[in-house]
N, C-alpha and C positions, 0 to 999 in steps of 0.2 A: 973228332968232328971239327970242321972249320967253323969260323965265326959267322958264317952265313945264317940268315934266319932259318928256323926250323919250319919246313913246309908242312902245314897241318890241314887235314880235312876234318869236317865235323859231320857226324851222322845223327839225325834226329833233330829236325829244324822246327822245334816247338817253342813254347813260351820261355822256358829256362834258357834255351840257346839264344833266343833273340834278346831277352832281357839282360843276360849275364855273360854268356860265353863270347858272343860276337864282340861286344864292347871291350871285354878284357883282352881278347886276342888282338884287336885293333890297336889297343893302347900299349901293347908289349912289343918292343922292337926285336925281341928274340923269336917272334913268330911271324909267319906270313900265311894268312888264310888262303888256301890254294884250291879247295873244292868243298862242296857240301853234298850230302847224301840224304835222301829221303824218298819214300814212296809217293809223297805229295810233290807236285811240280814246283811249288813256290820255294825258291832258294833266295839268293841275294843277287842283285844286279852286278854284272861283270865278273861273277865268280862261277866257274863251271859247276854244273849241278848234275847229279846222277841218281838214278832211281834205286840203286842198291850198291852194296859194297863190291860185289863181283864186277859190276860195270865200271866202277872207279878203278879197280885193280887192273882190269883188262884194257880199258880204253882211256882212262883219265890221265891228267898230268901226274908227274912223279910227286909223291908225298913222302915225308919222313915219319909222320905221326898222325894219329886220328883220335879225336875226342868222341866218345860214345855217350850220347844223351838220349838214348832210347829207353823204353821201359825195361826194368831189370830182367823180366822173364825171357827176353830174346838176346840178352847181352853176351852170354857165354859164347854162343856160336859166332857172333860177330867179332868178339875180341880174339877168339882162337884163330879165326881166319886172318885177321889183321896181323897177329903175331907171326903166323905162318908166312905172310907176305913180307915180313921183316920190318913191320911198322911198330913204333912206340905207341903205347895205348894209354889214354887218359879215360878213366871210368868215372862218370857222374855217380853220385851217391844214390841209393846203396850200390856197392860195387857188383852185386849179383843177386839173383833170386835165392841162392843157397850158399852156405859156407863152403861146401865141398867144391863147387865150381870155381869159386874165387881162389881157393887153394890150388886147384888144378891149373888155372890160368897163371898163377905165380910160377909154377913149375915149368910151364910152356915158355914163359917169357925168359926165365933164367936159361933154359936150354937154347933158346934162339939168340940170346945176347941182346935183347931189347928191353926197354924200360916199361914197366907196368906201374901205373899210379892209381891207387884207390883213393879218390879224393873225398875229403870231408870238409865242405866249404865253411861250416860253422866254426871250425877250429881256427879259421883265419879272421874271424870277427875281431875287431880292434881290442876288446877287453879281455880276450881269452888268455893270451900269453902273459900280460901283466898279472892276471888273476893266478895263473899257474905259479909264477915266480913268488908271489906274495904268500900263497898257501903252502909252498914248499918248506917254509920256516915256522909254520904254526901247527898246533894240535887241532885237528878237525873233530868237531863234536856231533854235528848233524848236518845233513844236506836235504833240501827240499827242492823239487823240480815241479814247476807248473807250466805245462805246455799245452795251451788250449787255443784252438783257432777254428775258423769257419771253412770247412771243406768246400762249400759252394763258391767261396771266393777264390781259393787257391788251386782247386782241381775241378773246375766245372766240367761235367760231362766226360770225365776220364775214367772209362769203365775198367781199364787195366789195373787201376790202383785198388779196386775192390776184388780182384781175382786172386787166386792163390799165387804167391810170389810177389804180389803188388804191395804187401805190407800194411795196407789200410792206414790207421792212425800212426803206425810206426814209421811211415814215410817222413812226416815231420818230426816224430818223436826220436828218430835215430839221430837227428841233428843235435838234440839235447844230450843224447848219450855220447855223441862224438866229443862234445865239450866236456862232459863229466869225466870220461876216461882220459882226457888230455890234462885237465887241471888238477885232478887228485893224484897225490904222490904214490898211492898204493893201488893194486889191482882191485877191480870192482866185479861183483858177481850177484846174480839174482837169487833171492830167497823164496819169494812166491809172487804170484800175479793173478789178477782177475781181468779177463778180456771180455768186452761186450761186443757181441756180433749182432748186427741187424739180421732179422729173420730172412731177409732177401739178399744178403751179402755173404761172401766167403772170406772177408777180412774184417778186422775189428774197427769199430768207430770210436771206442774209448778203451782205456786201460788204466789199471792201478797197480803199481809195482812197488814191492819192498825189496831193497837191495842192501848190500853191505860191502865195505872194503875188507881187506884181509886183517885189519886191526879191529874189526867189529863195529865200525862207525855206521849208524843207521842212516839209510838213504831212502827217501820216499819220492815217487814219481807219479804225477797226475797228468794223464793224457786224455784229451777230449777233442773231437772234431766237430762239435755241435755248438761252439761258442759264437755268438753274434756280437756285433759292436766291437769295442776295443779287443785286440788280440793279446794273449798272454804268453810270453816266451821268457820265463824267469828261472834262474838258478840261484838259490840262497844257501850260503854255506856259513854255518855257525862255527866259530873257532874260539880258542882260549884268548885271542886278542881282539875279538869283535867279529862283526858280520861282513861278509862279502856278498854283494848282490850283482849278478850279471842280468841285465834286462835287455829287452828288444833283441833277443837271440844272441847276446854277447856284445852288442855294439855299445852298450852303456855299462860301465863298471863303477860300482860304488864301493869304496873302501872306508874303514873307520875315519880316515882323514880327508875324505872328499870324493867327488864324483867326476868321472871323465866320460864324455861322449864324443865319439869319433865318426867320421863318415864311413860309408860302406867300402870295405877293402877286401872282402872275402874272395871274390873271383880273381881280381888282380893278384892276390896272394897265392891262389892255387896255380895260376899260370906261371908265376915266378918260380914256384917250387917245381913244377913240371919241367921247365926249361933247365933248371939246375940239375935235376935227375938225369935228363937226357944228355946233357953235356958231360956229366960225371959217369955215365954208364951204370946207373943204379936204379933200383925200384923202391917203391914205398907202398907196401900193401898191409895196412893195419886193419885187422878184422875184429878188433875188440868191440866196437859198437854193434856190429852185426851179430856177434856171438850172444850179446845180451838179448837182442831181439829174438834170435833163434831159441834161446833158453826160455823166453817168455811164451812162445808157442809150444815148446816142449813141456813145460811145467805148469803153465798158467791154467787156472780154472776158466772155463768158457761159459758165459752167460748169454742167453738169447734176449735181445731187446727188440723194440718195435722196428718195423721196416723203415728203411731210409730211401728217399727218392730225391734226386737232384731237382 
């Protein structure tokens, strides 16, 4: 591929696209935003806009790649069609509604010779890589995850997130799992879980997970979507050399010798990685965080709680 910018389209022009994807693309000279796709008419000024992917492929400007920011339940068909059209595909998290469809997409991308990127934005938070490096040389004794936020603030009126495949509280919780599986040196698996389902919803509003790594290290995860006031996105790792604390979703790292807080670099990091993959002709499809979520639904005890209304 030449050094020309990667012509990218983006499908799903919602809050995450406007808050994160568009600014990250605009700031990265490796990309040129060439088109947007959404069933809603509002796109961006001066950027061609299409109602669906077929219209873009049939009538739009030529593009090299597409970022899919749609709900996960519809993403497989879109990604498969994009791959068929020869496009590199960036998948917003979670990469799909099921593990099997993500694995199928990986095979399609490999056969077509295009890049598939299952993105995990929280892994690119400023404190995550330094935490991974520090933990690699220590004995880990216990991990505690507290991931509590207010769904009314972050997902107001988004019915898809409460439907099967929308993941419920695991939509934010999978961010914590993406960090956990990145920073720990050994594989992590679920031991048991309790999932709280509102009586009027098909996805959980809270969850309590007990996990372990392959050395037997105990890991506890507390997820809740009903927290008001200050939000909690914390991972605390006890080691033989002291405590590591990742706060604010990984943006703040506290080590025994001090604390470092850095600005938001998650989505710029994602697009830098996507450009690297496209240039090198490679894919990056890590399903470890989604595996733990799937195991939670498979093995977790389900408890009904009071109805939830936005």
